[in-house]
C-alpha positions in Angstrom: -5.9 -15.8 -17.0 -3.7 -13.2 -16.0 -5.1 -9.8 -15.3 -2.8 -7.2 -17.0 -3.5 -4.3 -13.9 -2.9 -6.4 -11.3 0.4 -7.5 -12.8 1.6 -4.2 -13.9 1.5 -2.8 -10.6 3.1 -6.0 -9.0 5.8 -6.4 -11.3 8.2 -3.3 -9.4 7.0 -4.5 -5.7 8.4 -8.7 -6.7 11.2 -6.4 -8.3 12.6 -4.7 -5.5 10.2 -4.4 -2.6 12.4 -3.0 -0.5 11.8 0.5 -2.3 8.5 -0.3 -4.7 4.9 -0.8 -2.6 1.8 -3.2 -4.6 -1.2 -1.1 -5.0 -3.9 -3.4 -4.0 -6.6 -0.5 -4.6 -9.6 -0.7 -2.2 -6.6 -1.5 0.4 -4.5 1.3 -0.1 -7.1 3.9 -1.1 -8.3 3.3 2.6 -5.6 3.3 4.5 -4.2 6.6 2.5 -7.5 8.2 3.3 -6.8 7.6 6.9 -3.2 8.7 7.1 -4.3 11.8 4.7 -2.3 11.3 1.9 -3.8 11.4 -1.6 -2.8 8.9 -4.2 -4.9 9.8 -6.6 -5.8 6.5 -8.2 -6.6 6.2 -11.7 -7.3 2.5 -12.8 -4.3 2.6 -15.8 -0.8 2.2 -14.6 0.2 6.0 -14.5 3.5 7.5 -13.2 1.2 10.2 -10.3 -0.6 7.2 -9.0 2.6 5.1 -8.3 4.6 7.9 -7.2 2.5 9.3 -4.3 2.0 5.8 -3.1 5.3 5.3 -3.1 5.5 8.5 -1.2 2.6 7.1 1.4 5.2 4.1 1.7 8.1 6.0 2.9 5.6 7.6 5.1 4.1 4.9 6.7 7.8 2.6 7.3 8.7 6.5 9.0 5.2 6.5 10.9 5.6 2.8 11.7 9.8 2.8 12.7 9.5 1.8 16.3 8.2 -1.4 15.1 11.2 -1.9 12.8 9.7 -2.5 8.9 12.4 -4.3 7.5 11.1 -3.4 3.8 7.7 -2.9 2.2 6.8 -6.5 1.9 5.8 -5.3 6.1 4.3 -2.1 5.2 2.3 -3.7 2.9 0.8 -6.5 5.8 0.4 -3.4 7.6 -1.9 -2.0 4.9 -3.7 -4.9 4.7 -4.1 -6.2 8.0 -5.4 -2.9 9.3 -7.8 -2.1 6.0 -9.4 -5.7 6.7 -13.2 -6.1 7.8 -12.1 -8.5 10.8 -9.0 -5.9 12.1 -12.1 -3.1 12.6 -14.7 -5.5 14.2 -11.8 -6.1 17.0 -11.4 -2.2 17.0 -14.8 -1.6 17.7 -15.8 -5.2 19.6 
């Protein structure tokens, strides 16, 4: 069964990963907080949240420029890895 909320958030990312970012709510919000960015997240798709997500993605791409991210897939990977429980325990341990 397809979750409609998730599918609505992923279509732009699949269509153009050079510009669009996938919104995985918990990890993306956690990453945004770490970078002092406010997503104004709401569960239903809306332009304000999505525009803030794109702004956050562009900010990360600039901040990570030394690592040469090719597209938002690389940015999404950075978000997922750095917000995972395993990554946090490696930093502490």
